[in-house]
C-alpha positions as a LaTeX table, in Angstrom:
\begin{tabular}{lrrr}
\hline
Residue & $x$ (\AA) & $y$ (\AA) & $z$ (\AA) \\
\hline
Met1 & 92.82 & 44.15 & 123.92 \\
Ala2 & 96.60 & 44.97 & 123.61 \\
Thr3 & 97.03 & 42.62 & 120.42 \\
Lys4 & 93.70 & 43.21 & 118.62 \\
Thr5 & 94.02 & 47.28 & 119.07 \\
Leu6 & 97.47 & 46.98 & 117.18 \\
Val7 & 96.28 & 44.51 & 114.76 \\
Arg8 & 93.41 & 47.06 & 113.83 \\
Thr9 & 95.52 & 49.56 & 114.02 \\
Gly10 & 98.08 & 48.29 & 111.17 \\
Ile11 & 95.31 & 47.60 & 108.76 \\
Leu12 & 93.71 & 50.91 & 108.86 \\
Ala13 & 97.46 & 52.74 & 108.54 \\
Ala14 & 98.21 & 50.19 & 105.77 \\
Leu15 & 94.63 & 51.51 & 104.14 \\
Ile16 & 95.49 & 54.78 & 103.90 \\
Thr17 & 99.22 & 54.57 & 103.15 \\
Ala18 & 97.68 & 52.48 & 100.31 \\
Ala19 & 95.38 & 55.36 & 99.54 \\
Val20 & 97.28 & 57.89 & 99.64 \\
Ala21 & 99.85 & 56.27 & 97.33 \\
Gly22 & 96.88 & 56.29 & 94.67 \\
Gly23 & 96.00 & 59.36 & 95.44 \\
Thr24 & 96.05 & 62.25 & 92.99 \\
Ala25 & 99.30 & 63.95 & 92.72 \\
Ala26 & 97.82 & 67.16 & 91.78 \\
Ala27 & 94.27 & 66.92 & 94.12 \\
Glu28 & 94.74 & 70.58 & 96.81 \\
Pro29 & 92.47 & 70.66 & 99.41 \\
Ala30 & 91.03 & 74.36 & 99.66 \\
Glu31 & 92.50 & 77.21 & 101.68 \\
Gln32 & 89.66 & 78.23 & 103.82 \\
Gly33 & 86.44 & 77.08 & 105.26 \\
Trp34 & 85.06 & 74.30 & 107.61 \\
Phe35 & 86.20 & 71.00 & 108.15 \\
Ala36 & 84.79 & 67.33 & 110.21 \\
Asp37 & 86.79 & 64.43 & 110.52 \\
Ile38 & 86.96 & 61.58 & 112.45 \\
Gly39 & 89.76 & 58.90 & 113.09 \\
Ala40 & 90.70 & 55.85 & 115.27 \\
Gly41 & 94.43 & 54.65 & 116.38 \\
Ala42 & 96.16 & 53.27 & 119.80 \\
Ser43 & 97.71 & 55.11 & 122.83 \\
Phe44 & 100.39 & 54.05 & 125.15 \\
Arg45 & 99.58 & 55.96 & 128.44 \\
Ser46 & 101.66 & 56.00 & 131.40 \\
Ala47 & 101.09 & 57.13 & 135.26 \\
Thr48 & 102.85 & 57.38 & 138.41 \\
Ser49 & 101.11 & 57.37 & 142.36 \\
Asp50 & 102.05 & 58.96 & 145.39 \\
Thr51 & 99.52 & 57.36 & 147.30 \\
Lys52 & 100.50 & 55.96 & 150.91 \\
Asn53 & 96.77 & 55.64 & 152.62 \\
Gly54 & 95.10 & 53.21 & 150.48 \\
Gly55 & 92.80 & 50.37 & 151.05 \\
Ala56 & 91.18 & 49.14 & 154.36 \\
Ser57 & 93.54 & 49.55 & 156.71 \\
Phe58 & 94.69 & 53.45 & 155.20 \\
Thr59 & 98.00 & 52.27 & 154.83 \\
Gly60 & 98.93 & 50.89 & 151.80 \\
Thr61 & 101.39 & 51.83 & 149.41 \\
Val62 & 100.83 & 51.97 & 145.19 \\
Ser63 & 103.72 & 51.25 & 143.05 \\
Asp64 & 104.41 & 49.89 & 139.32 \\
Val65 & 101.72 & 51.17 & 137.79 \\
Lys66 & 100.75 & 49.72 & 134.04 \\
Phe67 & 98.75 & 50.54 & 131.28 \\
Asp68 & 98.01 & 48.22 & 128.61 \\
Thr69 & 97.55 & 49.55 & 124.94 \\
Ala70 & 94.12 & 51.49 & 124.56 \\
Leu71 & 92.09 & 52.38 & 121.81 \\
Thr72 & 91.55 & 55.40 & 120.96 \\
Val73 & 88.56 & 56.85 & 118.72 \\
Gly74 & 87.51 & 60.74 & 117.98 \\
Gly75 & 86.49 & 63.13 & 115.46 \\
Arg76 & 87.31 & 67.26 & 115.23 \\
Val77 & 85.40 & 70.06 & 113.53 \\
Gly78 & 87.18 & 73.08 & 112.92 \\
Tyr79 & 87.69 & 75.87 & 110.72 \\
Gln80 & 90.21 & 76.84 & 108.26 \\
Phe81 & 91.49 & 80.57 & 107.79 \\
Ser82 & 94.12 & 79.96 & 105.50 \\
Ser83 & 96.77 & 76.82 & 104.13 \\
Ala84 & 98.53 & 77.65 & 107.45 \\
Leu85 & 96.23 & 78.25 & 110.05 \\
Gly86 & 93.02 & 76.65 & 111.51 \\
Val87 & 91.35 & 76.02 & 114.72 \\
Phe88 & 89.19 & 72.94 & 115.78 \\
Met89 & 87.01 & 71.55 & 119.21 \\
Ser90 & 88.39 & 67.57 & 119.02 \\
Tyr91 & 86.95 & 64.72 & 121.48 \\
Asp92 & 88.58 & 61.27 & 122.16 \\
Tyr93 & 88.00 & 58.45 & 123.66 \\
Val94 & 90.51 & 56.41 & 125.30 \\
Gly95 & 89.82 & 52.90 & 127.21 \\
Gly96 & 92.40 & 50.25 & 128.04 \\
Asp97 & 93.22 & 48.25 & 130.48 \\
Val98 & 95.33 & 49.08 & 133.55 \\
Arg99 & 96.77 & 47.57 & 136.99 \\
Trp100 & 98.97 & 48.21 & 140.06 \\
Phe101 & 100.15 & 46.85 & 143.21 \\
Ala102 & 99.74 & 48.29 & 146.60 \\
Ala103 & 102.02 & 47.19 & 149.75 \\
Phe104 & 101.04 & 46.66 & 153.36 \\
Pro105 & 103.22 & 47.11 & 156.41 \\
Arg106 & 102.02 & 43.53 & 157.84 \\
Ala107 & 100.92 & 42.08 & 154.63 \\
Ser108 & 102.97 & 38.85 & 153.62 \\
Gln109 & 102.58 & 40.35 & 149.46 \\
Arg110 & 101.48 & 42.81 & 147.98 \\
Ala111 & 97.83 & 43.38 & 146.90 \\
Arg112 & 97.24 & 43.41 & 142.53 \\
Phe113 & 94.24 & 45.51 & 141.45 \\
Asp114 & 93.27 & 45.20 & 137.67 \\
Gly115 & 90.48 & 47.64 & 136.18 \\
Glu116 & 88.94 & 49.50 & 133.12 \\
Ala117 & 90.74 & 53.49 & 132.53 \\
Gln118 & 88.47 & 55.49 & 130.36 \\
Ser119 & 89.34 & 58.99 & 129.12 \\
His120 & 87.25 & 61.24 & 127.34 \\
Val121 & 88.97 & 64.14 & 126.40 \\
Ile122 & 87.33 & 66.99 & 124.90 \\
Leu123 & 90.23 & 70.19 & 124.17 \\
Ala124 & 90.27 & 73.15 & 121.50 \\
Asn125 & 93.19 & 73.15 & 119.31 \\
Val126 & 95.26 & 75.26 & 116.87 \\
Ser127 & 96.76 & 73.58 & 114.32 \\
Tyr128 & 99.40 & 75.56 & 111.86 \\
Ser129 & 100.70 & 74.07 & 108.59 \\
Met130 & 103.59 & 73.85 & 105.90 \\
Asp131 & 103.42 & 72.40 & 102.43 \\
Val132 & 105.38 & 70.20 & 101.55 \\
Ser133 & 103.40 & 69.65 & 98.01 \\
Ser134 & 100.43 & 70.50 & 96.13 \\
Ser135 & 98.92 & 67.87 & 97.75 \\
Thr136 & 100.85 & 67.13 & 101.16 \\
Ser137 & 101.60 & 68.80 & 104.15 \\
Val138 & 102.79 & 68.35 & 107.55 \\
Ser139 & 101.32 & 70.19 & 110.40 \\
Ala140 & 101.96 & 70.90 & 114.19 \\
Ile141 & 99.11 & 71.02 & 116.57 \\
Ala142 & 98.27 & 71.79 & 120.10 \\
Gly143 & 95.26 & 71.73 & 122.37 \\
Leu144 & 94.11 & 72.54 & 125.85 \\
Gly145 & 90.85 & 71.58 & 127.02 \\
Leu146 & 89.69 & 68.88 & 129.90 \\
Ser147 & 89.46 & 65.15 & 130.74 \\
Ile148 & 86.98 & 63.11 & 132.14 \\
Asn149 & 89.00 & 59.82 & 133.15 \\
Arg150 & 86.92 & 57.43 & 134.96 \\
Leu151 & 88.73 & 53.89 & 136.86 \\
Ser152 & 86.13 & 50.58 & 136.87 \\
Asp153 & 85.88 & 47.32 & 136.60 \\
Ile154 & 88.55 & 46.83 & 140.04 \\
Asp155 & 89.13 & 43.85 & 141.18 \\
Glu156 & 91.54 & 43.37 & 144.13 \\
Ser157 & 93.64 & 40.15 & 144.36 \\
Pro158 & 97.09 & 38.56 & 146.28 \\
Glu159 & 99.85 & 39.31 & 143.91 \\
Thr160 & 101.09 & 35.97 & 143.77 \\
Thr161 & 97.63 & 34.19 & 143.05 \\
Arg162 & 95.58 & 36.70 & 141.39 \\
Val163 & 92.50 & 35.05 & 142.75 \\
Ala164 & 90.33 & 38.21 & 143.11 \\
Tyr165 & 88.58 & 38.61 & 146.43 \\
Ala166 & 87.04 & 41.97 & 146.45 \\
Thr167 & 85.83 & 44.80 & 144.21 \\
Val168 & 87.31 & 48.70 & 144.14 \\
Asp169 & 84.40 & 51.14 & 144.17 \\
Ser170 & 84.76 & 53.26 & 140.54 \\
His171 & 85.01 & 56.86 & 140.20 \\
Thr172 & 85.02 & 59.46 & 138.09 \\
Gln173 & 87.24 & 62.36 & 137.82 \\
Thr174 & 87.40 & 65.36 & 135.88 \\
Gly175 & 90.73 & 67.95 & 135.31 \\
Phe176 & 92.78 & 69.68 & 132.83 \\
Ala177 & 94.24 & 67.85 & 129.37 \\
Ala178 & 96.79 & 68.85 & 127.10 \\
Arg179 & 98.19 & 68.13 & 123.72 \\
Gly180 & 100.51 & 68.43 & 121.49 \\
Gly181 & 100.73 & 66.58 & 118.27 \\
Val182 & 102.01 & 66.18 & 114.71 \\
Glu183 & 99.87 & 65.67 & 111.87 \\
Val184 & 100.86 & 64.55 & 107.72 \\
Ser185 & 97.78 & 65.30 & 105.26 \\
His186 & 97.22 & 64.82 & 101.90 \\
Ala187 & 94.48 & 65.45 & 99.84 \\
Leu188 & 93.01 & 63.12 & 97.37 \\
Thr189 & 90.70 & 65.12 & 96.52 \\
Glu190 & 89.80 & 69.18 & 96.96 \\
Ala191 & 87.41 & 68.36 & 99.87 \\
Phe192 & 88.82 & 65.18 & 101.02 \\
Glu193 & 91.82 & 64.52 & 103.07 \\
Leu194 & 93.57 & 61.75 & 104.67 \\
Lys195 & 95.83 & 62.32 & 107.58 \\
Leu196 & 98.16 & 60.20 & 109.76 \\
Gly197 & 99.48 & 62.03 & 113.32 \\
Ala198 & 101.18 & 61.12 & 116.07 \\
Asn199 & 100.28 & 63.05 & 119.62 \\
Leu200 & 101.60 & 63.49 & 123.11 \\
Asp201 & 98.66 & 63.71 & 125.32 \\
Tyr202 & 98.26 & 64.92 & 129.29 \\
Tyr203 & 95.17 & 63.26 & 130.84 \\
Gly204 & 95.50 & 64.17 & 134.57 \\
Lys205 & 95.20 & 62.18 & 137.45 \\
Phe206 & 92.11 & 58.74 & 137.90 \\
Arg207 & 91.07 & 58.00 & 141.05 \\
Thr208 & 89.48 & 55.07 & 142.56 \\
Gly209 & 86.15 & 54.97 & 145.09 \\
Asp210 & 86.37 & 55.29 & 148.87 \\
Ser211 & 84.94 & 51.73 & 149.04 \\
Arg212 & 85.22 & 48.32 & 147.80 \\
Gln213 & 83.02 & 44.97 & 148.62 \\
Phe214 & 84.91 & 42.10 & 150.38 \\
Gly215 & 82.04 & 39.78 & 149.81 \\
Thr216 & 78.83 & 40.72 & 151.00 \\
Thr217 & 80.15 & 43.71 & 153.15 \\
Thr218 & 81.16 & 46.93 & 152.10 \\
Gln219 & 84.45 & 48.87 & 153.55 \\
Ala220 & 85.38 & 52.19 & 153.59 \\
Ile221 & 88.84 & 52.61 & 151.74 \\
Gly222 & 91.69 & 54.75 & 151.26 \\
Ala223 & 91.35 & 56.12 & 147.79 \\
Tyr224 & 93.92 & 54.54 & 145.64 \\
Glu225 & 94.91 & 57.50 & 142.98 \\
Leu226 & 97.19 & 57.15 & 139.54 \\
Gly227 & 98.38 & 60.96 & 138.66 \\
Asn228 & 100.74 & 62.49 & 135.97 \\
Ala229 & 98.77 & 60.49 & 133.67 \\
Trp230 & 100.53 & 60.76 & 129.94 \\
Gly231 & 99.88 & 59.45 & 126.32 \\
Gly232 & 101.31 & 59.00 & 123.18 \\
Ser233 & 98.86 & 58.08 & 120.61 \\
Leu234 & 99.52 & 57.45 & 116.92 \\
Met235 & 96.12 & 58.33 & 115.32 \\
Ala236 & 94.51 & 57.87 & 111.19 \\
Arg237 & 91.82 & 59.97 & 109.76 \\
Ala238 & 89.83 & 60.96 & 107.61 \\
Thr239 & 89.38 & 64.76 & 106.55 \\
Tyr240 & 85.95 & 66.17 & 104.89 \\
Arg241 & 86.23 & 69.92 & 103.68 \\
Phe242 & 83.00 & 71.51 & 103.24 \\
\hline
\end{tabular}
């Protein structure tokens, strides 16, 4: 999944770069008014865990949390007050694979967990832009809001064999989210812009459910938590100004 995501992102970035290079240098964006955009890209996430009471024995200690490269898609709607100042609401979906390990005092090897980590990020944002030329500008972006994080499709297996013997229940966690970023915009016409941006996002916490399916048996477990989740993302966007 990581390779496919990077290929798609590279192709999209190349198309936008080509369009920018062929754009009309004299095109200038409207300084005021409503705008909307859509975008896609890739996110590179990380997290840590303080879980020391996870699993069926309530003694599992989590370590080595790893996220694969995630697909990111989203949209924004906002208002530009001037060439410098704008505000907007944004929604982004971030989805990709995650894995972690848990060590148990009486177990000879760690348990491995493979699942899907998804975030729905809703933010209120402000942007401040500086013109580089009549058609190109650089913007600083900051946003605050919430992230709806879900861990699902979680398989539990021995670290060595990776043959799943149980599935851990899914769970959805909602919490605080924040974003800081930089974006380069190029106007092809007064109404249409192309943008390339880099963001640093805070997602909060992911958590599993409180039970697992072990064969035909449902067992209560200590939940596994993946906290302090961050992500760096690269996004290409197309913006239309009304």
